[in-house]
C-alpha positions as protocol buffer text, in pm:
chain_id: "A"
residue {
  index: 1
  type: UNK
  ca { x: -2481 y: 661 z: -552 }
}
residue {
  index: 2
  type: UNK
  ca { x: -2659 y: 1019 z: -520 }
}
residue {
  index: 3
  type: UNK
  ca { x: -2716 y: 910 z: -158 }
}
residue {
  index: 4
  type: UNK
  ca { x: -2317 y: 821 z: -90 }
}
residue {
  index: 5
  type: UNK
  ca { x: -2251 y: 1156 z: -316 }
}
residue {
  index: 6
  type: UNK
  ca { x: -2471 y: 1400 z: -107 }
}
residue {
  index: 7
  type: UNK
  ca { x: -2357 y: 1178 z: 252 }
}
residue {
  index: 8
  type: UNK
  ca { x: -1945 y: 1215 z: 218 }
}
residue {
  index: 9
  type: UNK
  ca { x: -2030 y: 1549 z: 82 }
}
residue {
  index: 10
  type: UNK
  ca { x: -2222 y: 1605 z: 438 }
}
residue {
  index: 11
  type: UNK
  ca { x: -2015 y: 1414 z: 646 }
}
residue {
  index: 12
  type: UNK
  ca { x: -1734 y: 1590 z: 496 }
}
residue {
  index: 13
  type: UNK
  ca { x: -1805 y: 1919 z: 531 }
}
residue {
  index: 14
  type: UNK
  ca { x: -1892 y: 1784 z: 839 }
}
residue {
  index: 15
  type: UNK
  ca { x: -1528 y: 1701 z: 984 }
}
residue {
  index: 16
  type: UNK
  ca { x: -1413 y: 2011 z: 831 }
}
residue {
  index: 17
  type: UNK
  ca { x: -1677 y: 2266 z: 1062 }
}
residue {
  index: 18
  type: UNK
  ca { x: -1539 y: 2100 z: 1355 }
}
residue {
  index: 19
  type: UNK
  ca { x: -1191 y: 2134 z: 1315 }
}
residue {
  index: 20
  type: UNK
  ca { x: -1196 y: 2472 z: 1168 }
}
residue {
  index: 21
  type: UNK
  ca { x: -1458 y: 2511 z: 1499 }
}
residue {
  index: 22
  type: UNK
  ca { x: -1224 y: 2349 z: 1758 }
}
residue {
  index: 23
  type: UNK
  ca { x: -914 y: 2557 z: 1595 }
}
residue {
  index: 24
  type: UNK
  ca { x: -1067 y: 2923 z: 1618 }
}
residue {
  index: 25
  type: UNK
  ca { x: -1169 y: 2791 z: 1955 }
}
residue {
  index: 26
  type: UNK
  ca { x: -873 y: 2747 z: 2075 }
}
residue {
  index: 27
  type: UNK
  ca { x: -974 y: 2399 z: 2193 }
}
residue {
  index: 28
  type: UNK
  ca { x: -727 y: 2190 z: 1979 }
}
residue {
  index: 29
  type: UNK
  ca { x: -384 y: 2326 z: 2197 }
}
residue {
  index: 30
  type: UNK
  ca { x: -569 y: 2143 z: 2486 }
}
residue {
  index: 31
  type: UNK
  ca { x: -638 y: 1832 z: 2293 }
}
residue {
  index: 32
  type: UNK
  ca { x: -334 y: 1750 z: 2156 }
}
residue {
  index: 33
  type: UNK
  ca { x: -195 y: 1767 z: 2499 }
}
residue {
  index: 34
  type: UNK
  ca { x: -330 y: 1426 z: 2589 }
}
residue {
  index: 35
  type: UNK
  ca { x: -318 y: 1323 z: 2192 }
}
residue {
  index: 36
  type: UNK
  ca { x: -120 y: 1319 z: 1900 }
}
residue {
  index: 37
  type: UNK
  ca { x: -268 y: 1535 z: 1638 }
}
residue {
  index: 38
  type: UNK
  ca { x: -307 y: 1268 z: 1403 }
}
residue {
  index: 39
  type: UNK
  ca { x: -501 y: 1002 z: 1628 }
}
residue {
  index: 40
  type: UNK
  ca { x: -739 y: 1340 z: 1681 }
}
residue {
  index: 41
  type: UNK
  ca { x: -764 y: 1360 z: 1328 }
}
residue {
  index: 42
  type: UNK
  ca { x: -863 y: 932 z: 1240 }
}
residue {
  index: 43
  type: UNK
  ca { x: -1056 y: 971 z: 1600 }
}
residue {
  index: 44
  type: UNK
  ca { x: -1303 y: 1274 z: 1446 }
}
residue {
  index: 45
  type: UNK
  ca { x: -1343 y: 1073 z: 1100 }
}
residue {
  index: 46
  type: UNK
  ca { x: -1440 y: 702 z: 1221 }
}
residue {
  index: 47
  type: UNK
  ca { x: -1624 y: 901 z: 1488 }
}
residue {
  index: 48
  type: UNK
  ca { x: -1882 y: 1091 z: 1142 }
}
residue {
  index: 49
  type: UNK
  ca { x: -1804 y: 720 z: 947 }
}
residue {
  index: 50
  type: UNK
  ca { x: -1970 y: 544 z: 1252 }
}
residue {
  index: 51
  type: UNK
  ca { x: -2278 y: 785 z: 1308 }
}
residue {
  index: 52
  type: UNK
  ca { x: -2348 y: 761 z: 966 }
}
residue {
  index: 53
  type: UNK
  ca { x: -2368 y: 390 z: 924 }
}
residue {
  index: 54
  type: UNK
  ca { x: -2523 y: 347 z: 1201 }
}
residue {
  index: 55
  type: UNK
  ca { x: -2779 y: 672 z: 1029 }
}
residue {
  index: 56
  type: UNK
  ca { x: -2791 y: 363 z: 759 }
}
residue {
  index: 57
  type: UNK
  ca { x: -2896 y: 92 z: 938 }
}
residue {
  index: 58
  type: UNK
  ca { x: -3144 y: 247 z: 1137 }
}
residue {
  index: 59
  type: UNK
  ca { x: -3288 y: 352 z: 818 }
}
residue {
  index: 60
  type: UNK
  ca { x: -3276 y: -26 z: 646 }
}
residue {
  index: 61
  type: UNK
  ca { x: -3448 y: -220 z: 991 }
}
residue {
  index: 62
  type: UNK
  ca { x: -3694 y: 97 z: 973 }
}
residue {
  index: 63
  type: UNK
  ca { x: -3773 y: 24 z: 550 }
}
residue {
  index: 64
  type: UNK
  ca { x: -3834 y: -298 z: 644 }
}
residue {
  index: 65
  type: UNK
  ca { x: -4027 y: -333 z: 957 }
}
residue {
  index: 66
  type: UNK
  ca { x: -4270 y: -106 z: 793 }
}
residue {
  index: 67
  type: UNK
  ca { x: -4310 y: -258 z: 497 }
}
residue {
  index: 68
  type: UNK
  ca { x: -4288 y: -620 z: 663 }
}
residue {
  index: 69
  type: UNK
  ca { x: -4627 y: -459 z: 899 }
}
residue {
  index: 70
  type: UNK
  ca { x: -4805 y: -265 z: 663 }
}
residue {
  index: 71
  type: UNK
  ca { x: -4812 y: -613 z: 399 }
}
residue {
  index: 72
  type: UNK
  ca { x: -4986 y: -830 z: 660 }
}
residue {
  index: 73
  type: UNK
  ca { x: -5180 y: -554 z: 830 }
}
residue {
  index: 74
  type: UNK
  ca { x: -5331 y: -417 z: 487 }
}
residue {
  index: 75
  type: UNK
  ca { x: -5288 y: -666 z: 210 }
}
residue {
  index: 76
  type: UNK
  ca { x: -5484 y: -1038 z: 146 }
}
residue {
  index: 77
  type: UNK
  ca { x: -5306 y: -1271 z: -94 }
}
residue {
  index: 78
  type: UNK
  ca { x: -5667 y: -1481 z: -169 }
}
residue {
  index: 79
  type: UNK
  ca { x: -5840 y: -1113 z: -248 }
}
residue {
  index: 80
  type: UNK
  ca { x: -5442 y: -1005 z: -473 }
}
residue {
  index: 81
  type: UNK
  ca { x: -5399 y: -1326 z: -604 }
}
residue {
  index: 82
  type: UNK
  ca { x: -5833 y: -1304 z: -721 }
}
residue {
  index: 83
  type: UNK
  ca { x: -5761 y: -960 z: -895 }
}
residue {
  index: 84
  type: UNK
  ca { x: -5444 y: -1063 z: -1114 }
}
residue {
  index: 85
  type: UNK
  ca { x: -5643 y: -1369 z: -1226 }
}
residue {
  index: 86
  type: UNK
  ca { x: -5974 y: -1189 z: -1277 }
}
residue {
  index: 87
  type: UNK
  ca { x: -5780 y: -898 z: -1498 }
}
residue {
  index: 88
  type: UNK
  ca { x: -5484 y: -939 z: -1782 }
}
residue {
  index: 89
  type: UNK
  ca { x: -5368 y: -639 z: -1744 }
}
residue {
  index: 90
  type: UNK
  ca { x: -5298 y: -665 z: -1351 }
}
residue {
  index: 91
  type: UNK
  ca { x: -5078 y: -1005 z: -1422 }
}
residue {
  index: 92
  type: UNK
  ca { x: -4856 y: -768 z: -1724 }
}
residue {
  index: 93
  type: UNK
  ca { x: -4812 y: -510 z: -1471 }
}
residue {
  index: 94
  type: UNK
  ca { x: -4734 y: -763 z: -1172 }
}
residue {
  index: 95
  type: UNK
  ca { x: -4468 y: -977 z: -1405 }
}
residue {
  index: 96
  type: UNK
  ca { x: -4328 y: -608 z: -1512 }
}
residue {
  index: 97
  type: UNK
  ca { x: -4254 y: -493 z: -1160 }
}
residue {
  index: 98
  type: UNK
  ca { x: -4120 y: -886 z: -1090 }
}
residue {
  index: 99
  type: UNK
  ca { x: -3837 y: -824 z: -1350 }
}
residue {
  index: 100
  type: UNK
  ca { x: -3724 y: -505 z: -1244 }
}
residue {
  index: 101
  type: UNK
  ca { x: -3535 y: -639 z: -989 }
}
residue {
  index: 102
  type: UNK
  ca { x: -3486 y: -992 z: -1167 }
}
residue {
  index: 103
  type: UNK
  ca { x: -3131 y: -1114 z: -1231 }
}
residue {
  index: 104
  type: UNK
  ca { x: -2972 y: -797 z: -966 }
}
residue {
  index: 105
  type: UNK
  ca { x: -2787 y: -952 z: -675 }
}
residue {
  index: 106
  type: UNK
  ca { x: -2939 y: -711 z: -410 }
}
residue {
  index: 107
  type: UNK
  ca { x: -2699 y: -869 z: -111 }
}
residue {
  index: 108
  type: UNK
  ca { x: -2402 y: -760 z: -351 }
}
residue {
  index: 109
  type: UNK
  ca { x: -2526 y: -377 z: -373 }
}
residue {
  index: 110
  type: UNK
  ca { x: -2607 y: -337 z: -85 }
}
residue {
  index: 111
  type: UNK
  ca { x: -2214 y: -467 z: 153 }
}
residue {
  index: 112
  type: UNK
  ca { x: -2076 y: -299 z: -217 }
}
residue {
  index: 113
  type: UNK
  ca { x: -2313 y: 46 z: -91 }
}
residue {
  index: 114
  type: UNK
  ca { x: -2151 y: -29 z: 251 }
}
residue {
  index: 115
  type: UNK
  ca { x: -1830 y: -73 z: 138 }
}
residue {
  index: 116
  type: UNK
  ca { x: -1786 y: 244 z: -91 }
}
residue {
  index: 117
  type: UNK
  ca { x: -2015 y: 436 z: 142 }
}
residue {
  index: 118
  type: UNK
  ca { x: -1710 y: 386 z: 399 }
}
residue {
  index: 119
  type: UNK
  ca { x: -1378 y: 425 z: 196 }
}
residue {
  index: 120
  type: UNK
  ca { x: -1572 y: 709 z: -23 }
}
residue {
  index: 121
  type: UNK
  ca { x: -1602 y: 900 z: 289 }
}
residue {
  index: 122
  type: UNK
  ca { x: -1324 y: 783 z: 474 }
}
residue {
  index: 123
  type: UNK
  ca { x: -1102 y: 938 z: 119 }
}
residue {
  index: 124
  type: UNK
  ca { x: -1257 y: 1231 z: 99 }
}
residue {
  index: 125
  type: UNK
  ca { x: -1304 y: 1344 z: 515 }
}
residue {
  index: 126
  type: UNK
  ca { x: -961 y: 1269 z: 576 }
}
residue {
  index: 127
  type: UNK
  ca { x: -921 y: 1567 z: 288 }
}
residue {
  index: 128
  type: UNK
  ca { x: -1178 y: 1742 z: 519 }
}
residue {
  index: 129
  type: UNK
  ca { x: -1023 y: 1741 z: 790 }
}
residue {
  index: 130
  type: UNK
  ca { x: -686 y: 1935 z: 665 }
}
residue {
  index: 131
  type: UNK
  ca { x: -845 y: 2164 z: 453 }
}
residue {
  index: 132
  type: UNK
  ca { x: -1029 y: 2267 z: 772 }
}
residue {
  index: 133
  type: UNK
  ca { x: -660 y: 2229 z: 1005 }
}
residue {
  index: 134
  type: UNK
  ca { x: -507 y: 2447 z: 673 }
}
residue {
  index: 135
  type: UNK
  ca { x: -767 y: 2769 z: 725 }
}
residue {
  index: 136
  type: UNK
  ca { x: -876 y: 2985 z: 1040 }
}
residue {
  index: 137
  type: UNK
  ca { x: -1202 y: 3065 z: 909 }
}
residue {
  index: 138
  type: UNK
  ca { x: -1486 y: 2866 z: 705 }
}
residue {
  index: 139
  type: UNK
  ca { x: -1446 y: 3167 z: 438 }
}
residue {
  index: 140
  type: UNK
  ca { x: -1096 y: 3087 z: 375 }
}
residue {
  index: 141
  type: UNK
  ca { x: -1197 y: 2709 z: 317 }
}
residue {
  index: 142
  type: UNK
  ca { x: -1263 y: 2822 z: -113 }
}
residue {
  index: 143
  type: UNK
  ca { x: -928 y: 2763 z: -217 }
}
residue {
  index: 144
  type: UNK
  ca { x: -900 y: 2401 z: -95 }
}
residue {
  index: 145
  type: UNK
  ca { x: -1246 y: 2243 z: -148 }
}
residue {
  index: 146
  type: UNK
  ca { x: -1310 y: 2342 z: -467 }
}
residue {
  index: 147
  type: UNK
  ca { x: -994 y: 2080 z: -589 }
}
residue {
  index: 148
  type: UNK
  ca { x: -1109 y: 1815 z: -343 }
}
residue {
  index: 149
  type: UNK
  ca { x: -1444 y: 1810 z: -411 }
}
residue {
  index: 150
  type: UNK
  ca { x: -1448 y: 1822 z: -840 }
}
residue {
  index: 151
  type: UNK
  ca { x: -1422 y: 1474 z: -835 }
}
residue {
  index: 152
  type: UNK
  ca { x: -1697 y: 1350 z: -640 }
}
residue {
  index: 153
  type: UNK
  ca { x: -1963 y: 1651 z: -799 }
}
residue {
  index: 154
  type: UNK
  ca { x: -1867 y: 1476 z: -1188 }
}
residue {
  index: 155
  type: UNK
  ca { x: -1928 y: 1144 z: -1116 }
}
residue {
  index: 156
  type: UNK
  ca { x: -2247 y: 1288 z: -962 }
}
residue {
  index: 157
  type: UNK
  ca { x: -2311 y: 1425 z: -1304 }
}
residue {
  index: 158
  type: UNK
  ca { x: -2149 y: 1162 z: -1547 }
}
residue {
  index: 159
  type: UNK
  ca { x: -2375 y: 889 z: -1341 }
}
residue {
  index: 160
  type: UNK
  ca { x: -2696 y: 911 z: -1585 }
}
residue {
  index: 161
  type: UNK
  ca { x: -2464 y: 920 z: -1881 }
}
residue {
  index: 162
  type: UNK
  ca { x: -2204 y: 592 z: -1740 }
}
residue {
  index: 163
  type: UNK
  ca { x: -2572 y: 419 z: -1633 }
}
residue {
  index: 164
  type: UNK
  ca { x: -2623 y: 471 z: -2013 }
}
residue {
  index: 165
  type: UNK
  ca { x: -2383 y: 321 z: -2132 }
}
residue {
  index: 166
  type: UNK
  ca { x: -2199 y: 102 z: -1845 }
}
residue {
  index: 167
  type: UNK
  ca { x: -1909 y: -113 z: -1978 }
}
residue {
  index: 168
  type: UNK
  ca { x: -1801 y: 209 z: -2193 }
}
residue {
  index: 169
  type: UNK
  ca { x: -1479 y: 307 z: -2169 }
}
residue {
  index: 170
  type: UNK
  ca { x: -1562 y: 692 z: -1960 }
}
residue {
  index: 171
  type: UNK
  ca { x: -1748 y: 407 z: -1702 }
}
residue {
  index: 172
  type: UNK
  ca { x: -1496 y: 165 z: -1672 }
}
residue {
  index: 173
  type: UNK
  ca { x: -1204 y: 410 z: -1634 }
}
residue {
  index: 174
  type: UNK
  ca { x: -1426 y: 607 z: -1348 }
}
residue {
  index: 175
  type: UNK
  ca { x: -1535 y: 299 z: -1161 }
}
residue {
  index: 176
  type: UNK
  ca { x: -1130 y: 231 z: -1193 }
}
residue {
  index: 177
  type: UNK
  ca { x: -1053 y: 582 z: -1030 }
}
residue {
  index: 178
  type: UNK
  ca { x: -1092 y: 620 z: -659 }
}
residue {
  index: 179
  type: UNK
  ca { x: -1161 y: 966 z: -618 }
}
residue {
  index: 180
  type: UNK
  ca { x: -1460 y: 891 z: -868 }
}
residue {
  index: 181
  type: UNK
  ca { x: -1582 y: 475 z: -808 }
}
residue {
  index: 182
  type: UNK
  ca { x: -1797 y: 625 z: -492 }
}
residue {
  index: 183
  type: UNK
  ca { x: -2101 y: 685 z: -688 }
}
residue {
  index: 184
  type: UNK
  ca { x: -2025 y: 520 z: -1033 }
}
residue {
  index: 185
  type: UNK
  ca { x: -1931 y: 154 z: -931 }
}
residue {
  index: 186
  type: UNK
  ca { x: -2273 y: 241 z: -760 }
}
residue {
  index: 187
  type: UNK
  ca { x: -2433 y: 318 z: -1113 }
}
residue {
  index: 188
  type: UNK
  ca { x: -2265 y: -7 z: -1270 }
}
residue {
  index: 189
  type: UNK
  ca { x: -2336 y: -259 z: -1021 }
}
residue {
  index: 190
  type: UNK
  ca { x: -2716 y: -333 z: -1195 }
}
residue {
  index: 191
  type: UNK
  ca { x: -2588 y: -390 z: -1495 }
}
residue {
  index: 192
  type: UNK
  ca { x: -2356 y: -636 z: -1386 }
}
residue {
  index: 193
  type: UNK
  ca { x: -1987 y: -587 z: -1351 }
}
residue {
  index: 194
  type: UNK
  ca { x: -1696 y: -824 z: -1421 }
}
residue {
  index: 195
  type: UNK
  ca { x: -1527 y: -1002 z: -1035 }
}
residue {
  index: 196
  type: UNK
  ca { x: -1192 y: -871 z: -1134 }
}
residue {
  index: 197
  type: UNK
  ca { x: -1322 y: -495 z: -1197 }
}
residue {
  index: 198
  type: UNK
  ca { x: -1455 y: -467 z: -864 }
}
residue {
  index: 199
  type: UNK
  ca { x: -1216 y: -607 z: -643 }
}
residue {
  index: 200
  type: UNK
  ca { x: -913 y: -415 z: -842 }
}
residue {
  index: 201
  type: UNK
  ca { x: -1159 y: -76 z: -762 }
}
residue {
  index: 202
  type: UNK
  ca { x: -1167 y: -196 z: -438 }
}
residue {
  index: 203
  type: UNK
  ca { x: -799 y: -214 z: -352 }
}
residue {
  index: 204
  type: UNK
  ca { x: -732 y: 95 z: -532 }
}
residue {
  index: 205
  type: UNK
  ca { x: -953 y: 256 z: -343 }
}
residue {
  index: 206
  type: UNK
  ca { x: -814 y: 142 z: 13 }
}
residue {
  index: 207
  type: UNK
  ca { x: -462 y: 217 z: -163 }
}
residue {
  index: 208
  type: UNK
  ca { x: -601 y: 613 z: -181 }
}
residue {
  index: 209
  type: UNK
  ca { x: -774 y: 631 z: 139 }
}
residue {
  index: 210
  type: UNK
  ca { x: -436 y: 504 z: 317 }
}
residue {
  index: 211
  type: UNK
  ca { x: -226 y: 746 z: 95 }
}
residue {
  index: 212
  type: UNK
  ca { x: -430 y: 1086 z: 167 }
}
residue {
  index: 213
  type: UNK
  ca { x: -484 y: 1017 z: 538 }
}
residue {
  index: 214
  type: UNK
  ca { x: -113 y: 969 z: 585 }
}
residue {
  index: 215
  type: UNK
  ca { x: -62 y: 1313 z: 344 }
}
residue {
  index: 216
  type: UNK
  ca { x: -395 y: 1475 z: 571 }
}
residue {
  index: 217
  type: UNK
  ca { x: -234 y: 1395 z: 867 }
}
residue {
  index: 218
  type: UNK
  ca { x: 140 y: 1563 z: 758 }
}
residue {
  index: 219
  type: UNK
  ca { x: -112 y: 1910 z: 683 }
}
residue {
  index: 220
  type: UNK
  ca { x: -320 y: 1874 z: 1057 }
}
residue {
  index: 221
  type: UNK
  ca { x: -20 y: 1826 z: 1215 }
}
residue {
  index: 222
  type: UNK
  ca { x: 124 y: 2128 z: 1114 }
}
residue {
  index: 223
  type: UNK
  ca { x: -168 y: 2367 z: 1061 }
}
residue {
  index: 224
  type: UNK
  ca { x: -392 y: 2333 z: 1347 }
}
residue {
  index: 225
  type: UNK
  ca { x: -114 y: 2516 z: 1508 }
}
residue {
  index: 226
  type: UNK
  ca { x: -134 y: 2773 z: 1255 }
}
residue {
  index: 227
  type: UNK
  ca { x: -280 y: 3082 z: 1352 }
}
residue {
  index: 228
  type: UNK
  ca { x: -339 y: 3446 z: 1155 }
}
residue {
  index: 229
  type: UNK
  ca { x: -198 y: 3387 z: 827 }
}
residue {
  index: 230
  type: UNK
  ca { x: -397 y: 3251 z: 518 }
}
residue {
  index: 231
  type: UNK
  ca { x: -262 y: 2923 z: 405 }
}
residue {
  index: 232
  type: UNK
  ca { x: -137 y: 2830 z: 15 }
}
residue {
  index: 233
  type: UNK
  ca { x: -126 y: 2570 z: -126 }
}
residue {
  index: 234
  type: UNK
  ca { x: 354 y: 2661 z: -135 }
}
residue {
  index: 235
  type: UNK
  ca { x: 296 y: 2609 z: 259 }
}
residue {
  index: 236
  type: UNK
  ca { x: 67 y: 2335 z: 240 }
}
residue {
  index: 237
  type: UNK
  ca { x: 421 y: 2105 z: 4 }
}
residue {
  index: 238
  type: UNK
  ca { x: 623 y: 2262 z: 285 }
}
residue {
  index: 239
  type: UNK
  ca { x: 391 y: 2092 z: 566 }
}
residue {
  index: 240
  type: UNK
  ca { x: 374 y: 1761 z: 382 }
}
residue {
  index: 241
  type: UNK
  ca { x: 765 y: 1807 z: 364 }
}
residue {
  index: 242
  type: UNK
  ca { x: 841 y: 1850 z: 685 }
}
């Protein structure tokens, strides 16, 4: 959950800064002459998403390779077995370590991690892209970025209390609400989550991603060509209705 929180923030801000840079350098005017603004926005979002996914996969493969190599090189199974049999305390410690992951579906957690990272990133990055298109400089993003990031920050703050009570009302609703579910649901999964809650959370997150992308696209297509005027929430509402 913490990793998803950090990378949604990092990659989302990266998308926003790229949009602002293209807008201030007037590169965007050349790009939109060849592609539609919505296609340009989605290309930028999906491109960064694939970079992040590739990075995760490389980390996982590297971890598996290093751990396997270390185990085969430095550990002798016969020596370990003899030492554990001669030392009762080590046997108890080993049993406790093994029991940590007992009953936890690691495969489910892995696939849910990939899903919630991608879906959460796509949802938030579309909003970051809309914010970037509405301003002329990074310093002007503060008034728009706070409402976007409050749910994400709140989910990070509450992840520990929710792990202490993973079946509570707060845990349920924050794992269903799409703006907090990418972080909170990952914190609940090791404790066991009913399948219907997991599927409902995923369905709502996908639906919200589609809706936010559509709304962000309407702001993006107008905002990227607006210069010299600080946008307000009233202005953004007018762009959405245009």
